[in-house]
PDB file of N, CA, C and O in Angstrom:
ATOM      1  N   MET A   1     109.529 107.622 108.301  1.00  0.00           N
ATOM      2  CA  MET A   1     108.930 106.821 107.239  1.00  0.00           C
ATOM      3  C   MET A   1     109.402 107.351 105.888  1.00  0.00           C
ATOM      4  O   MET A   1     109.253 108.532 105.575  1.00  0.00           O
ATOM      5  N   ALA A   2     109.961 106.466 105.116  1.00  0.00           N
ATOM      6  CA  ALA A   2     110.391 106.877 103.784  1.00  0.00           C
ATOM      7  C   ALA A   2     110.406 105.673 102.861  1.00  0.00           C
ATOM      8  O   ALA A   2     110.494 104.532 103.314  1.00  0.00           O
ATOM      9  N   ASP A   3     110.320 105.929 101.574  1.00  0.00           N
ATOM     10  CA  ASP A   3     110.405 104.910 100.553  1.00  0.00           C
ATOM     11  C   ASP A   3     109.381 103.799 100.756  1.00  0.00           C
ATOM     12  O   ASP A   3     109.733 102.649 101.017  1.00  0.00           O
ATOM     13  N   MET A   4     108.119 104.160 100.631  1.00  0.00           N
ATOM     14  CA  MET A   4     107.057 103.177 100.731  1.00  0.00           C
ATOM     15  C   MET A   4     105.982 103.477  99.699  1.00  0.00           C
ATOM     16  O   MET A   4     105.886 104.589  99.181  1.00  0.00           O
ATOM     17  N   THR A   5     105.193 102.481  99.419  1.00  0.00           N
ATOM     18  CA  THR A   5     104.104 102.683  98.479  1.00  0.00           C
ATOM     19  C   THR A   5     102.982 103.450  99.165  1.00  0.00           C
ATOM     20  O   THR A   5     102.938 103.560 100.390  1.00  0.00           O
ATOM     21  N   LEU A   6     102.092 103.969  98.361  1.00  0.00           N
ATOM     22  CA  LEU A   6     100.943 104.682  98.920  1.00  0.00           C
ATOM     23  C   LEU A   6     100.102 103.728  99.758  1.00  0.00           C
ATOM     24  O   LEU A   6      99.599 104.115 100.813  1.00  0.00           O
ATOM     25  N   ARG A   7      99.944 102.498  99.309  1.00  0.00           N
ATOM     26  CA  ARG A   7      99.185 101.502 100.081  1.00  0.00           C
ATOM     27  C   ARG A   7      99.837 101.257 101.435  1.00  0.00           C
ATOM     28  O   ARG A   7      99.145 101.186 102.450  1.00  0.00           O
ATOM     29  N   GLU A   8     101.158 101.129 101.462  1.00  0.00           N
ATOM     30  CA  GLU A   8     101.866 100.921 102.728  1.00  0.00           C
ATOM     31  C   GLU A   8     101.673 102.111 103.648  1.00  0.00           C
ATOM     32  O   GLU A   8     101.477 101.948 104.852  1.00  0.00           O
ATOM     33  N   TRP A   9     101.728 103.304 103.084  1.00  0.00           N
ATOM     34  CA  TRP A   9     101.547 104.514 103.879  1.00  0.00           C
ATOM     35  C   TRP A   9     100.154 104.524 104.520  1.00  0.00           C
ATOM     36  O   TRP A   9     100.008 104.872 105.692  1.00  0.00           O
ATOM     37  N   ILE A  10      99.148 104.146 103.752  1.00  0.00           N
ATOM     38  CA  ILE A  10      97.780 104.098 104.280  1.00  0.00           C
ATOM     39  C   ILE A  10      97.670 103.013 105.350  1.00  0.00           C
ATOM     40  O   ILE A  10      97.027 103.226 106.378  1.00  0.00           O
ATOM     41  N   ASN A  11      98.282 101.869 105.125  1.00  0.00           N
ATOM     42  CA  ASN A  11      98.255 100.790 106.117  1.00  0.00           C
ATOM     43  C   ASN A  11      98.969 101.169 107.411  1.00  0.00           C
ATOM     44  O   ASN A  11      98.740 100.556 108.454  1.00  0.00           O
ATOM     45  N   ASN A  12      99.837 102.184 107.342  1.00  0.00           N
ATOM     46  CA  ASN A  12     100.567 102.657 108.521  1.00  0.00           C
ATOM     47  C   ASN A  12      99.935 103.894 109.151  1.00  0.00           C
ATOM     48  O   ASN A  12     100.597 104.616 109.897  1.00  0.00           O
ATOM     49  N   GLY A  13      98.672 104.143 108.858  1.00  0.00           N
ATOM     50  CA  GLY A  13      97.964 105.234 109.531  1.00  0.00           C
ATOM     51  C   GLY A  13      97.533 106.397 108.660  1.00  0.00           C
ATOM     52  O   GLY A  13      96.788 107.262 109.121  1.00  0.00           O
ATOM     53  N   GLY A  14      97.982 106.442 107.406  1.00  0.00           N
ATOM     54  CA  GLY A  14      97.522 107.494 106.504  1.00  0.00           C
ATOM     55  C   GLY A  14      96.117 107.179 106.019  1.00  0.00           C
ATOM     56  O   GLY A  14      95.549 106.145 106.370  1.00  0.00           O
ATOM     57  N   SER A  15      95.562 108.065 105.216  1.00  0.00           N
ATOM     58  CA  SER A  15      94.221 107.789 104.707  1.00  0.00           C
ATOM     59  C   SER A  15      94.074 108.233 103.252  1.00  0.00           C
ATOM     60  O   SER A  15      94.723 109.171 102.789  1.00  0.00           O
ATOM     61  N   ILE A  16      93.213 107.535 102.571  1.00  0.00           N
ATOM     62  CA  ILE A  16      92.896 107.905 101.195  1.00  0.00           C
ATOM     63  C   ILE A  16      92.310 109.308 101.176  1.00  0.00           C
ATOM     64  O   ILE A  16      92.585 110.081 100.258  1.00  0.00           O
ATOM     65  N   ARG A  17      91.519 109.642 102.162  1.00  0.00           N
ATOM     66  CA  ARG A  17      90.899 110.977 102.242  1.00  0.00           C
ATOM     67  C   ARG A  17      91.974 112.058 102.297  1.00  0.00           C
ATOM     68  O   ARG A  17      91.817 113.104 101.667  1.00  0.00           O
ATOM     69  N   GLN A  18      93.051 111.836 103.027  1.00  0.00           N
ATOM     70  CA  GLN A  18      94.141 112.822 103.090  1.00  0.00           C
ATOM     71  C   GLN A  18      94.736 113.053 101.705  1.00  0.00           C
ATOM     72  O   GLN A  18      94.976 114.193 101.307  1.00  0.00           O
ATOM     73  N   ILE A  19      94.971 111.971 100.977  1.00  0.00           N
ATOM     74  CA  ILE A  19      95.538 112.070  99.637  1.00  0.00           C
ATOM     75  C   ILE A  19      94.558 112.769  98.712  1.00  0.00           C
ATOM     76  O   ILE A  19      94.938 113.653  97.944  1.00  0.00           O
ATOM     77  N   GLN A  20      93.316 112.376  98.787  1.00  0.00           N
ATOM     78  CA  GLN A  20      92.266 112.961  97.953  1.00  0.00           C
ATOM     79  C   GLN A  20      92.194 114.476  98.147  1.00  0.00           C
ATOM     80  O   GLN A  20      92.154 115.232  97.177  1.00  0.00           O
ATOM     81  N   GLN A  21      92.178 114.900  99.382  1.00  0.00           N
ATOM     82  CA  GLN A  21      92.084 116.330  99.677  1.00  0.00           C
ATOM     83  C   GLN A  21      93.350 117.070  99.265  1.00  0.00           C
ATOM     84  O   GLN A  21      93.271 118.165  98.708  1.00  0.00           O
ATOM     85  N   ALA A  22      94.500 116.495  99.527  1.00  0.00           N
ATOM     86  CA  ALA A  22      95.767 117.155  99.194  1.00  0.00           C
ATOM     87  C   ALA A  22      95.929 117.325  97.685  1.00  0.00           C
ATOM     88  O   ALA A  22      96.413 118.356  97.218  1.00  0.00           O
ATOM     89  N   ALA A  23      95.522 116.306  96.927  1.00  0.00           N
ATOM     90  CA  ALA A  23      95.691 116.342  95.477  1.00  0.00           C
ATOM     91  C   ALA A  23      94.522 117.015  94.768  1.00  0.00           C
ATOM     92  O   ALA A  23      94.625 117.351  93.588  1.00  0.00           O
ATOM     93  N   GLY A  24      93.413 117.216  95.473  1.00  0.00           N
ATOM     94  CA  GLY A  24      92.255 117.860  94.863  1.00  0.00           C
ATOM     95  C   GLY A  24      91.586 116.987  93.810  1.00  0.00           C
ATOM     96  O   GLY A  24      91.140 117.470  92.769  1.00  0.00           O
ATOM     97  N   VAL A  25      91.527 115.682  94.107  1.00  0.00           N
ATOM     98  CA  VAL A  25      90.912 114.745  93.166  1.00  0.00           C
ATOM     99  C   VAL A  25      89.738 114.047  93.836  1.00  0.00           C
ATOM    100  O   VAL A  25      89.528 114.180  95.041  1.00  0.00           O
ATOM    101  N   HIS A  26      88.984 113.310  93.053  1.00  0.00           N
ATOM    102  CA  HIS A  26      87.869 112.535  93.565  1.00  0.00           C
ATOM    103  C   HIS A  26      88.410 111.399  94.437  1.00  0.00           C
ATOM    104  O   HIS A  26      89.507 110.899  94.188  1.00  0.00           O
ATOM    105  N   TYR A  27      87.662 110.997  95.437  1.00  0.00           N
ATOM    106  CA  TYR A  27      88.073 109.934  96.341  1.00  0.00           C
ATOM    107  C   TYR A  27      88.437 108.661  95.577  1.00  0.00           C
ATOM    108  O   TYR A  27      89.429 108.005  95.895  1.00  0.00           O
ATOM    109  N   VAL A  28      87.633 108.313  94.570  1.00  0.00           N
ATOM    110  CA  VAL A  28      87.879 107.085  93.803  1.00  0.00           C
ATOM    111  C   VAL A  28      89.227 107.155  93.088  1.00  0.00           C
ATOM    112  O   VAL A  28      89.918 106.142  92.975  1.00  0.00           O
ATOM    113  N   THR A  29      89.604 108.323  92.610  1.00  0.00           N
ATOM    114  CA  THR A  29      90.903 108.477  91.955  1.00  0.00           C
ATOM    115  C   THR A  29      92.026 108.186  92.938  1.00  0.00           C
ATOM    116  O   THR A  29      92.960 107.454  92.611  1.00  0.00           O
ATOM    117  N   ALA A  30      91.944 108.749  94.137  1.00  0.00           N
ATOM    118  CA  ALA A  30      92.961 108.494  95.159  1.00  0.00           C
ATOM    119  C   ALA A  30      92.972 107.017  95.551  1.00  0.00           C
ATOM    120  O   ALA A  30      94.039 106.452  95.787  1.00  0.00           O
ATOM    121  N   TRP A  31      91.813 106.393  95.623  1.00  0.00           N
ATOM    122  CA  TRP A  31      91.733 104.966  95.926  1.00  0.00           C
ATOM    123  C   TRP A  31      92.430 104.143  94.842  1.00  0.00           C
ATOM    124  O   TRP A  31      93.135 103.181  95.146  1.00  0.00           O
ATOM    125  N   LYS A  32      92.233 104.520  93.581  1.00  0.00           N
ATOM    126  CA  LYS A  32      92.884 103.806  92.475  1.00  0.00           C
ATOM    127  C   LYS A  32      94.398 103.942  92.566  1.00  0.00           C
ATOM    128  O   LYS A  32      95.119 102.989  92.269  1.00  0.00           O
ATOM    129  N   TRP A  33      94.895 105.109  92.973  1.00  0.00           N
ATOM    130  CA  TRP A  33      96.337 105.276  93.155  1.00  0.00           C
ATOM    131  C   TRP A  33      96.834 104.334  94.245  1.00  0.00           C
ATOM    132  O   TRP A  33      97.851 103.660  94.083  1.00  0.00           O
ATOM    133  N   ALA A  34      96.104 104.297  95.354  1.00  0.00           N
ATOM    134  CA  ALA A  34      96.517 103.483  96.499  1.00  0.00           C
ATOM    135  C   ALA A  34      96.449 101.991  96.197  1.00  0.00           C
ATOM    136  O   ALA A  34      97.224 101.210  96.749  1.00  0.00           O
ATOM    137  N   SER A  35      95.540 101.598  95.337  1.00  0.00           N
ATOM    138  CA  SER A  35      95.398 100.176  95.016  1.00  0.00           C
ATOM    139  C   SER A  35      96.163  99.790  93.752  1.00  0.00           C
ATOM    140  O   SER A  35      96.002  98.684  93.235  1.00  0.00           O
ATOM    141  N   SER A  36      96.990 100.702  93.262  1.00  0.00           N
ATOM    142  CA  SER A  36      97.837 100.475  92.072  1.00  0.00           C
ATOM    143  C   SER A  36      97.040 100.187  90.802  1.00  0.00           C
ATOM    144  O   SER A  36      97.538  99.535  89.885  1.00  0.00           O
ATOM    145  N   ARG A  37      95.806 100.674  90.755  1.00  0.00           N
ATOM    146  CA  ARG A  37      95.008 100.522  89.549  1.00  0.00           C
ATOM    147  C   ARG A  37      95.259 101.666  88.559  1.00  0.00           C
ATOM    148  O   ARG A  37      94.935 101.575  87.375  1.00  0.00           O
ATOM    149  N   LYS A  38      95.845 102.738  89.086  1.00  0.00           N
ATOM    150  CA  LYS A  38      96.122 103.917  88.276  1.00  0.00           C
ATOM    151  C   LYS A  38      97.361 104.597  88.849  1.00  0.00           C
ATOM    152  O   LYS A  38      97.604 104.545  90.054  1.00  0.00           O
ATOM    153  N   ILE A  39      98.141 105.235  87.983  1.00  0.00           N
ATOM    154  CA  ILE A  39      99.312 105.982  88.420  1.00  0.00           C
ATOM    155  C   ILE A  39      98.974 107.463  88.385  1.00  0.00           C
ATOM    156  O   ILE A  39      98.425 107.942  87.393  1.00  0.00           O
ATOM    157  N   PRO A  40      99.290 108.200  89.448  1.00  0.00           N
ATOM    158  CA  PRO A  40      98.978 109.634  89.445  1.00  0.00           C
ATOM    159  C   PRO A  40      99.778 110.386  88.383  1.00  0.00           C
ATOM    160  O   PRO A  40     100.890 109.995  88.030  1.00  0.00           O
ATOM    161  N   SER A  41      99.197 111.459  87.888  1.00  0.00           N
ATOM    162  CA  SER A  41      99.904 112.289  86.913  1.00  0.00           C
ATOM    163  C   SER A  41     100.998 113.067  87.641  1.00  0.00           C
ATOM    164  O   SER A  41     100.973 113.223  88.861  1.00  0.00           O
ATOM    165  N   TRP A  42     101.956 113.548  86.855  1.00  0.00           N
ATOM    166  CA  TRP A  42     103.068 114.307  87.434  1.00  0.00           C
ATOM    167  C   TRP A  42     102.585 115.519  88.198  1.00  0.00           C
ATOM    168  O   TRP A  42     103.239 115.932  89.157  1.00  0.00           O
ATOM    169  N   LYS A  43     101.470 116.102  87.811  1.00  0.00           N
ATOM    170  CA  LYS A  43     100.998 117.300  88.527  1.00  0.00           C
ATOM    171  C   LYS A  43     100.485 116.972  89.932  1.00  0.00           C
ATOM    172  O   LYS A  43     100.399 117.865  90.775  1.00  0.00           O
ATOM    173  N   HIS A  44     100.140 115.698  90.199  1.00  0.00           N
ATOM    174  CA  HIS A  44      99.635 115.316  91.516  1.00  0.00           C
ATOM    175  C   HIS A  44     100.712 114.773  92.454  1.00  0.00           C
ATOM    176  O   HIS A  44     100.512 114.722  93.668  1.00  0.00           O
ATOM    177  N   ILE A  45     101.842 114.371  91.896  1.00  0.00           N
ATOM    178  CA  ILE A  45     102.915 113.789  92.714  1.00  0.00           C
ATOM    179  C   ILE A  45     103.377 114.726  93.845  1.00  0.00           C
ATOM    180  O   ILE A  45     103.525 114.263  94.976  1.00  0.00           O
ATOM    181  N   PRO A  46     103.608 116.020  93.586  1.00  0.00           N
ATOM    182  CA  PRO A  46     104.048 116.887  94.696  1.00  0.00           C
ATOM    183  C   PRO A  46     103.042 116.935  95.852  1.00  0.00           C
ATOM    184  O   PRO A  46     103.445 116.996  97.014  1.00  0.00           O
ATOM    185  N   ALA A  47     101.753 116.907  95.552  1.00  0.00           N
ATOM    186  CA  ALA A  47     100.741 116.921  96.609  1.00  0.00           C
ATOM    187  C   ALA A  47     100.795 115.638  97.428  1.00  0.00           C
ATOM    188  O   ALA A  47     100.619 115.665  98.646  1.00  0.00           O
ATOM    189  N   ILE A  48     101.036 114.516  96.758  1.00  0.00           N
ATOM    190  CA  ILE A  48     101.151 113.238  97.460  1.00  0.00           C
ATOM    191  C   ILE A  48     102.386 113.244  98.350  1.00  0.00           C
ATOM    192  O   ILE A  48     102.335 112.792  99.494  1.00  0.00           O
ATOM    193  N   GLU A  49     103.489 113.753  97.827  1.00  0.00           N
ATOM    194  CA  GLU A  49     104.716 113.831  98.628  1.00  0.00           C
ATOM    195  C   GLU A  49     104.508 114.703  99.864  1.00  0.00           C
ATOM    196  O   GLU A  49     104.950 114.346 100.956  1.00  0.00           O
ATOM    197  N   ARG A  50     103.840 115.841  99.698  1.00  0.00           N
ATOM    198  CA  ARG A  50     103.573 116.727 100.851  1.00  0.00           C
ATOM    199  C   ARG A  50     102.639 116.053 101.855  1.00  0.00           C
ATOM    200  O   ARG A  50     102.889 116.094 103.060  1.00  0.00           O
ATOM    201  N   ALA A  51     101.571 115.439 101.367  1.00  0.00           N
ATOM    202  CA  ALA A  51     100.584 114.819 102.257  1.00  0.00           C
ATOM    203  C   ALA A  51     101.181 113.670 103.058  1.00  0.00           C
ATOM    204  O   ALA A  51     100.746 113.400 104.177  1.00  0.00           O
ATOM    205  N   THR A  52     102.175 112.993 102.489  1.00  0.00           N
ATOM    206  CA  THR A  52     102.797 111.858 103.170  1.00  0.00           C
ATOM    207  C   THR A  52     104.107 112.239 103.866  1.00  0.00           C
ATOM    208  O   THR A  52     104.840 111.371 104.339  1.00  0.00           O
ATOM    209  N   ASN A  53     104.388 113.520 103.923  1.00  0.00           N
ATOM    210  CA  ASN A  53     105.638 114.017 104.518  1.00  0.00           C
ATOM    211  C   ASN A  53     106.860 113.357 103.894  1.00  0.00           C
ATOM    212  O   ASN A  53     107.836 113.053 104.579  1.00  0.00           O
ATOM    213  N   GLY A  54     106.789 113.140 102.580  1.00  0.00           N
ATOM    214  CA  GLY A  54     107.921 112.589 101.855  1.00  0.00           C
ATOM    215  C   GLY A  54     108.063 111.075 101.911  1.00  0.00           C
ATOM    216  O   GLY A  54     109.000 110.519 101.339  1.00  0.00           O
ATOM    217  N   ALA A  55     107.143 110.403 102.593  1.00  0.00           N
ATOM    218  CA  ALA A  55     107.231 108.944 102.689  1.00  0.00           C
ATOM    219  C   ALA A  55     106.951 108.278 101.347  1.00  0.00           C
ATOM    220  O   ALA A  55     107.519 107.229 101.042  1.00  0.00           O
ATOM    221  N   VAL A  56     106.079 108.882 100.548  1.00  0.00           N
ATOM    222  CA  VAL A  56     105.758 108.365  99.222  1.00  0.00           C
ATOM    223  C   VAL A  56     106.219 109.401  98.211  1.00  0.00           C
ATOM    224  O   VAL A  56     105.813 110.562  98.271  1.00  0.00           O
ATOM    225  N   THR A  57     107.066 108.980  97.287  1.00  0.00           N
ATOM    226  CA  THR A  57     107.624 109.889  96.291  1.00  0.00           C
ATOM    227  C   THR A  57     107.289 109.405  94.889  1.00  0.00           C
ATOM    228  O   THR A  57     106.687 108.345  94.716  1.00  0.00           O
ATOM    229  N   ALA A  58     107.674 110.175  93.904  1.00  0.00           N
ATOM    230  CA  ALA A  58     107.441 109.805  92.505  1.00  0.00           C
ATOM    231  C   ALA A  58     108.061 108.448  92.198  1.00  0.00           C
ATOM    232  O   ALA A  58     107.478 107.658  91.456  1.00  0.00           O
ATOM    233  N   ALA A  59     109.220 108.173  92.752  1.00  0.00           N
ATOM    234  CA  ALA A  59     109.905 106.903  92.493  1.00  0.00           C
ATOM    235  C   ALA A  59     109.073 105.708  92.942  1.00  0.00           C
ATOM    236  O   ALA A  59     109.224 104.611  92.404  1.00  0.00           O
ATOM    237  N   ASP A  60     108.195 105.911  93.923  1.00  0.00           N
ATOM    238  CA  ASP A  60     107.382 104.815  94.433  1.00  0.00           C
ATOM    239  C   ASP A  60     106.265 104.413  93.473  1.00  0.00           C
ATOM    240  O   ASP A  60     105.617 103.387  93.678  1.00  0.00           O
ATOM    241  N   PHE A  61     106.036 105.197  92.444  1.00  0.00           N
ATOM    242  CA  PHE A  61     105.014 104.876  91.445  1.00  0.00           C
ATOM    243  C   PHE A  61     105.610 104.286  90.176  1.00  0.00           C
ATOM    244  O   PHE A  61     104.879 103.903  89.262  1.00  0.00           O
ATOM    245  N   VAL A  62     106.945 104.210  90.118  1.00  0.00           N
ATOM    246  CA  VAL A  62     107.620 103.665  88.949  1.00  0.00           C
ATOM    247  C   VAL A  62     107.854 102.179  89.184  1.00  0.00           C
ATOM    248  O   VAL A  62     108.482 101.808  90.176  1.00  0.00           O
ATOM    249  N   PRO A  63     107.361 101.312  88.286  1.00  0.00           N
ATOM    250  CA  PRO A  63     107.593  99.877  88.481  1.00  0.00           C
ATOM    251  C   PRO A  63     109.085  99.567  88.532  1.00  0.00           C
ATOM    252  O   PRO A  63     109.864 100.075  87.726  1.00  0.00           O
ATOM    253  N   GLN A  64     109.464  98.745  89.470  1.00  0.00           N
ATOM    254  CA  GLN A  64     110.862  98.356  89.613  1.00  0.00           C
ATOM    255  C   GLN A  64     111.150  97.155  88.747  1.00  0.00           C
ATOM    256  O   GLN A  64     110.245  96.382  88.433  1.00  0.00           O
ATOM    257  N   GLN A  65     112.382  96.990  88.362  1.00  0.00           N
ATOM    258  CA  GLN A  65     112.786  95.862  87.548  1.00  0.00           C
ATOM    259  C   GLN A  65     112.413  94.574  88.261  1.00  0.00           C
ATOM    260  O   GLN A  65     112.734  94.383  89.434  1.00  0.00           O
ATOM    261  N   GLY A  66     111.732  93.693  87.540  1.00  0.00           N
ATOM    262  CA  GLY A  66     111.304  92.438  88.119  1.00  0.00           C
ATOM    263  C   GLY A  66     109.860  92.457  88.576  1.00  0.00           C
ATOM    264  O   GLY A  66     109.282  91.396  88.814  1.00  0.00           O
ATOM    265  N   ASP A  67     109.254  93.642  88.708  1.00  0.00           N
ATOM    266  CA  ASP A  67     107.846  93.744  89.064  1.00  0.00           C
ATOM    267  C   ASP A  67     107.000  93.375  87.862  1.00  0.00           C
ATOM    268  O   ASP A  67     107.414  93.579  86.721  1.00  0.00           O
ATOM    269  N   ALA A  68     105.834  92.838  88.108  1.00  0.00           N
ATOM    270  CA  ALA A  68     104.915  92.534  87.008  1.00  0.00           C
ATOM    271  C   ALA A  68     104.402  93.822  86.408  1.00  0.00           C
ATOM    272  O   ALA A  68     104.138  94.783  87.130  1.00  0.00           O
ATOM    273  N   ALA A  69     104.259  93.853  85.120  1.00  0.00           N
ATOM    274  CA  ALA A  69     103.807  95.056  84.425  1.00  0.00           C
ATOM    275  C   ALA A  69     102.326  95.221  84.533  1.00  0.00           C
ATOM    276  O   ALA A  69     101.772  96.185  84.004  1.00  0.00           O
TER     277      ALA A  69
END
C-alpha cells in the first residue's frame, strides 16, 4: 500500500485511533485529518507515515493541481 489518502488508508483497515495514538493528538484532531477538514502540522507527518507504514506521506496532504481548494 502506497500513495493514498489518510481516509483511503482507514477505509482499507487502518483506524483513526492508530493515527491518534501515533501522533499523540486528540481523537477529534486525527478525525479531522482523515476527513480532510484539517491538515496535520509538519511535526505530526512522520508519525502518520510510521503508523501507516509509509502508505500515507506528506505529499498526500498537499492539494494536487485541479483539486478544489
